[in-house]
C-alpha positions in Angstrom: 0.1 -0.1 -0.1 2.8 2.4 1.0 4.2 1.8 -2.5 1.0 1.8 -4.6 1.9 2.4 -8.5 -1.3 1.4 -9.8 -3.2 3.9 -11.8 -4.2 6.6 -8.9 -7.3 8.0 -10.7 -8.6 4.8 -10.5 -8.7 4.7 -6.4 -9.7 8.3 -6.5 -12.7 7.4 -8.7 -13.5 4.1 -6.4 -13.1 5.7 -3.1 -15.0 9.3 -4.4 -11.9 10.9 -2.4 -8.9 12.7 -4.1 -6.4 10.8 -2.2 -3.7 11.1 -5.1 -3.1 14.6 -5.7 -1.0 14.4 -8.9 -1.9 16.2 -11.8 -2.5 13.3 -14.0 -4.5 11.4 -11.4 -6.8 15.0 -11.2 -7.3 15.3 -14.8 -8.2 11.5 -15.4 -10.8 11.9 -12.3 -12.1 15.0 -14.0 -12.7 13.3 -17.1 -14.4 10.1 -15.6 -15.8 10.9 -11.7 -17.9 7.7 -11.9 -16.7 4.6 -10.0 -14.5 2.5 -11.9 -16.0 -0.4 -14.0 -17.8 -1.3 -17.1 -21.3 -0.4 -15.8 -20.8 1.8 -13.0 -23.6 2.2 -10.7 -24.0 3.3 -7.2 -24.3 0.2 -4.8 -25.2 -0.3 -1.3 -22.2 -1.3 1.3 -22.5 -3.8 4.2 -21.4 -1.9 7.3 -18.2 -4.1 6.9 -18.0 -2.9 3.6 -18.0 0.8 4.6 -15.6 0.2 7.1 -13.2 -1.2 4.9 -13.5 1.6 2.1 -12.8 4.2 5.1 -9.9 2.4 6.0 -8.7 2.3 2.3 -9.0 5.9 2.6 -6.6 6.1 5.3 -4.2 3.7 3.9 -3.9 5.6 0.3 -4.1 9.1 2.0 -1.3 8.6 4.1 0.7 5.9 2.4 0.4 3.2 5.1 0.7 -0.4 4.9 -1.6 -2.5 7.2 0.8 -3.1 9.8 1.8 0.5 9.8 -1.8 1.2 10.4 -2.3 -1.2 13.1 1.0 0.0 14.9 -0.2 3.8 14.7 -3.8 2.5 16.2 -1.7 0.8 19.1 -0.6 3.8 19.6 -3.5 5.8 19.4 -5.2 3.8 21.9 -2.6 4.5 24.8 -3.2 8.3 23.9 -5.7 10.3 25.8 -8.7 11.3 24.1 -10.8 10.0 21.4 -9.1 7.1 19.8 -9.9 7.9 16.1 -9.2 11.5 16.2 -5.5 10.4 17.9 -5.0 8.2 15.0 -5.5 10.4 12.2 -3.3 13.2 14.4 -0.6 10.6 14.6 -0.9 10.1 10.6 -0.6 13.9 10.3 2.3 14.4 12.3 4.5 12.1 10.2 7.7 13.5 8.8 6.2 13.0 5.0 2.8 14.6 5.8 4.4 17.7 7.7 6.8 18.0 4.5 4.0 17.9 2.2 1.7 20.5 4.7 4.8 22.7 4.6 4.7 23.1 0.9 8.1 21.3 0.2 6.2 18.7 -2.0 2.8 19.0 -4.2 1.7 15.5 -3.3 2.7 12.9 -0.3 4.0 10.2 -2.3 6.5 13.1 -3.6 7.1 14.2 0.0 7.7 10.6 1.2 10.3 9.7 -1.6 12.1 13.2 -0.5 12.1 11.9 2.9 13.4 8.3 1.9 16.2 9.8 -0.4 17.4 12.2 2.7 16.9 15.5 1.3 16.3 16.9 4.9 17.5 17.3 8.3 15.2 16.7 11.3 16.7 19.0 14.4 19.8 19.3 12.1 20.3 15.3 12.1 19.8 13.7 8.6 16.7 11.5 8.6 15.5 9.0 5.8 12.3 7.5 7.7 9.2 9.1 6.1 7.0 7.5 9.5 8.8 9.4 12.0 6.3 11.5 14.2 7.5 15.1 14.9 6.7 16.7 18.2 6.5 20.3 19.4 9.6 22.4 18.3 10.7 19.7 15.9 12.6 21.5 13.1 12.9 20.5 9.5 15.6 21.7 6.9 16.3 20.8 3.7 20.0 19.8 3.5 22.5 22.7 2.3 23.1 21.1 -0.9 22.8 23.3 -4.0 20.8 20.7 -6.3 18.2 20.4 -3.2 18.1 24.4 -2.6 17.2 25.0 -6.7 14.4 22.2 -6.6 12.7 23.0 -2.9 13.3 26.8 -3.1 10.8 27.2 -5.7 8.4 25.0 -4.6 8.2 26.6 -1.2 8.0 30.3 -2.6 5.4 29.5 -5.2 3.4 27.1 -2.8 -0.5 28.2 -3.0 -2.0 26.0 -0.6 -2.8 26.5 3.1 0.2 25.8 5.7 -1.7 24.3 8.9 -1.1 27.3 11.8 0.3 24.1 13.7 3.4 24.5 11.3 5.9 27.3 10.7 7.7 27.7 7.6 10.5 29.8 6.9 10.9 30.1 3.4 14.1 31.7 3.0 15.7 29.1 5.4 13.8 26.4 3.7 12.5 25.0 6.9 9.3 24.4 9.0 8.8 24.0 12.8 6.2 22.5 14.7 4.6 25.1 16.6 2.1 22.9 18.7 0.6 19.5 18.2 -2.4 19.6 15.8 -5.8 19.2 17.3 -8.9 18.1 15.5 -9.1 20.8 13.0 -5.6 20.1 12.0 -7.2 16.6 10.4 -7.1 17.1 6.5 -8.7 13.7 5.8 -12.7 13.6 5.3 -13.5 10.0 7.0 -15.6 8.2 9.2 -12.5 6.8 11.3 -15.1 5.8 13.9 -16.2 2.8 11.9 -12.8 2.1 11.1 -11.6 1.9 14.7 -14.1 -0.5 15.4 -12.8 -2.2 12.7 -9.4 -2.3 13.8 -10.7 -3.1 17.4 -11.7 -6.6 16.4 
């Protein structure tokens, strides 16, 4: 799941949600917004089917495998508050998600690839782990290499998305700081996480 290389527009259409943000996937989804299949038509899902669909949204959107998702779910169960919200907030705090939120990448797969290739420093240390969970006052930097500065500099300055209020971006330094932990308003994925929690609790 975390290395999905199939037709991304097909996933968007099947889930009825833009989980893949690449320009090709968006254009294809706009051309054929209906669900995939020879004779697409709405169909009633069972409760289990709905839960599986919502779980797929989380896995595709954040690029998680089944084991990664269950590990995050276990961590969410130990946290204080609503388990479903805590699960999604942990996903939002992943290093690749923060890189995407800060505007260093236009898609999550692109952010994940940049981290995996060692393009970023976390608190002045090299890291290539996209799943690293960031906390308050953690800072990520683009490595001071000319080729990387030439790639990421324009992305940050030309980024026209909304940076969450819990992240502070310094375009001149090509850095981003986590000002505070995100709250419920910081969750960017529209998903019925309650039924996913029920599914994962079985």
